[in-house]
N, C-alpha and C positions, 0 to 999 in steps of 0.2 A: 059358514062362509057369508051370509047376510049380515052377521053380527059385526065383522070387520068392516063392511062397507057402511053400516049405520054409524060406526065409531069414526070413520074418516069423513062422514058427511058433516059432522058436527064442526070439524076444523076447517071445512071448506067454505069459499064464500065471503062475501063482505059481512064483518060484524054488525050489530044492531048499533043504532044511534047511541044508545046509553053506554054500549060497550065501548064504542068508538071514543066516546067522551071520557070514560074511565080510563082507557088506554093513553089518551092524550096526557091526562092529568098525570098518571103515574109516569109517562116519557118526561113531562116537565120537571117533576121533582127529580127524577134522574138526571135531566140536564143541569138542574140547579146545583146538583152535587158534583158536576164535572165528570160525570161517566162519560166513557166513549160511546157512539151508537152501537158499537159490537157489544161491548161489555153490557150496555142496558137491555139489548135484545136478549141476551142470555140470562140476564138477572130476571127480566119481566116474561121471559118464555113468548115474545113477539117475533115477527119476522124483521129481520134486520133493515130491511128497505122501508118498512112501516115506519120504525124507529129514525131511521136517517131522513125520512120525509117530516117527522115531527121537529126533529133537531134542526133541520134547515130552515123550517118556520120560525122556530124559537130564535134562531140565529138573526136571521132577518129583521124580526120584530126588535131585536135587542140592539141591532145595528141603527135601525130607524130611529129609536128614541133616544141613543145616545147622540147620534148626529144632530138631532133636534134641539137636544140640551147644549150640546156644545155650541151650536150655532147661537142659541140664546145668551149663553156665557159669553160668547166673542163679541156680541153686539154690545151687550151691556157694559164689558170692559172698554171697547172701543169708545162709547159714549163717555165713561168715566174719565177717559184718558183725555178726550177732547176737551171736556168741561175744565179739568185740572190745567190743561195747557192754556185754556183761555184765561184762567186765573193767573197764571204765571204771566202771561202776556200783558195783563192789565197792571199787574205790580211793577213789571218793567218799564211799560209806559209811563206810570206815575214817577218812578225814579228819574227817567229822562227828562219829563216834565220840570222836575225839581232842579235838576242839573241846568236845564236850559234858563231857568229864571234865575238862577244864581250867576250865570255867565252873562246874560242880557241885561238884566233888572237889579241895579245895585243902588238902591234908593238911600240906604244909610252910610254909605262911603266906606263899607267895610272892604279891607283888602283879603283878596283870595288869592289862593294859588291856582291859577288859571291853567297850568299844565296839568296839575293834578285833576281838575275837574274835566278837563279835555280827555284826559286818558281815561277817567270814569265814563264818560258819555262814549268813547270809542268801544269799551267793554261792554257797555250795556246795549250798544247798537249791535255787535257781534252776537250777544246772546240772544237778542231779539230775532236776528237773522236765522240762528240756529234752531230756535224754538218754532219760528214760522215754518221752518223746512220739515222739522218732525211732525208738526201738525197736519201740513199739507200731505205728507207721506202717510199718516194715519187716516186720514181723510179719504183717500184715493185708493187705499188698500180695500178690495172687495171682501165682504164676510164669504165664508164656505158656500152657502146658498145660491151664490150667483155665479154662473158659469162664466168663462171670459168671453164667448160668444155674446152672451145677454149683455154684460157689462158694455162691451165695446159698441153694441147696438143702442144701448141705453145712452151711453156717452156722447157718442158721436153721431148719432141718429141714422146709422145704416149699418148693414150686416156685411161684414167683411167675408168674402168667399175663401174658401180654403181650395188652392189648387195643387192637384196631385202630380 
């Protein structure tokens, strides 16, 4: 009879730190191979709840890392788009200035089709307006790391209370 109790004693209680570390490493390998918690528990001969605890920890770490990477990519893309829109605006401003020069200052007595240049000017002004609206939209769109409350507080200097 004492033999049975001795055998059971080895399986009870908290494992040593080295055993916990080894179990965690085995669980991580199973997690990376997309095993379910129950399947990994059976495969590794561990308690299902222990494996679920490790899997939950791995999942939370993975989500945090993924979110952080996504936020960095989002910020980078936003900055690249804004820089590109600035370049487009500069080019359109240059074209508009050239057209205004042709319409206003005709030193050489050249004849120009004023209607054509007025039409081009109107088209460029429309495109400038569209690009400016797009740029404003991109600039005011908060990245995912900013909550709406923080954004409103930062933007307007006060916290807007929620009324239930």
